[in-house]
C-alpha positions in Angstrom: 19.8 103.5 125.1 22.0 100.5 125.9 23.2 98.0 123.4 22.5 94.4 124.0 25.1 92.3 125.8 25.5 90.2 122.6 26.6 93.1 120.5 30.2 93.2 119.5 29.8 96.0 116.9 31.0 99.4 117.6 33.9 100.9 119.6 33.0 98.6 122.6 32.8 94.9 122.4 29.8 94.2 124.7 30.9 90.6 125.4 34.2 91.8 126.8 32.7 94.5 129.0 29.9 92.3 130.4 31.9 91.1 133.4 32.3 94.8 134.5 28.6 95.4 134.0 27.9 92.3 136.2 29.4 94.3 139.1 26.2 96.3 139.4 25.2 99.6 137.8 26.7 101.9 140.4 30.1 100.2 140.4 30.1 99.9 136.6 29.4 103.6 136.2 32.1 104.5 138.6 34.6 102.3 136.7 33.6 104.0 133.4 34.2 107.4 134.9 37.5 106.4 136.2 38.6 104.8 132.9 37.4 107.8 130.9 39.3 110.3 133.1 42.5 108.2 133.1 42.3 107.4 129.4 41.7 111.0 128.5 44.9 111.9 130.3 46.9 109.2 128.6 45.6 110.1 125.2 46.5 113.8 125.8 49.9 112.6 127.0 50.4 110.5 123.8 49.7 113.6 121.7 52.1 115.7 123.7 54.9 113.1 123.6 54.5 112.6 119.9 54.5 116.3 119.2 57.7 116.6 121.2 59.3 113.8 119.2 59.9 111.6 122.3 59.1 108.4 120.6 60.5 105.9 123.1 58.3 107.3 125.9 55.2 106.6 123.7 55.7 102.9 124.4 55.0 103.1 128.1 52.0 105.4 127.8 50.4 103.4 124.9 51.1 100.1 126.8 49.1 101.4 129.8 46.3 102.7 127.6 46.2 99.4 125.7 45.6 97.4 128.9 42.8 99.5 130.3 41.2 99.8 126.9 41.1 96.1 126.4 39.6 95.6 129.9 36.7 97.9 128.8 36.1 96.1 125.5 37.6 98.9 123.5 39.4 96.4 121.2 40.1 98.7 118.3 41.6 101.3 120.7 43.7 98.6 122.3 44.9 97.4 118.9 45.9 100.9 117.9 47.8 101.4 121.2 49.6 98.1 120.5 50.7 99.5 117.1 52.0 102.7 118.8 53.8 100.6 121.4 55.4 98.4 118.7 56.5 101.3 116.5 57.7 103.3 119.5 60.1 100.5 120.5 61.7 100.4 117.0 63.2 103.1 114.9 61.4 106.4 114.5 58.6 106.4 112.1 56.9 109.1 110.1 53.6 107.2 110.5 53.6 107.9 114.3 51.7 111.2 114.0 49.0 109.5 111.9 48.8 106.6 114.3 48.5 108.8 117.4 45.8 110.7 115.6 43.9 107.4 115.0 44.2 106.7 118.7 42.7 110.1 119.5 39.8 109.6 117.1 39.0 106.1 118.3 39.1 107.2 121.9 36.4 109.8 121.1 34.3 106.9 119.8 34.9 104.9 122.9 34.2 107.9 125.1 30.8 108.5 123.4 29.9 104.8 123.7 30.8 104.6 127.4 29.2 107.9 128.2 26.0 106.5 126.7 26.2 103.7 129.3 26.1 106.3 132.0 22.6 107.6 131.0 
């Protein structure tokens, strides 16, 4: 069951992902699979870096995830990644673990929504 192109509710802003959908179903599905594989690796890397306490490295990983997430209409995920990036550049923060966890949770919502597009 696909959401209408006008729907902006949920983890994916359908208006922002519409140009990718316009590429055609097969190309769109291939892009989704590539994004999900790449993003899953970046989310896992964010968790590992945060657990190791390497806060400065979080900025680069979150920046890359922010960009691809935005391209797929995952605006909340992109916003969370922007927060991680901003905090990672500054002094260490006790909120980083909570913020990285929020990225993980939101990515699972995005994954579910995009996986639905594949069916």
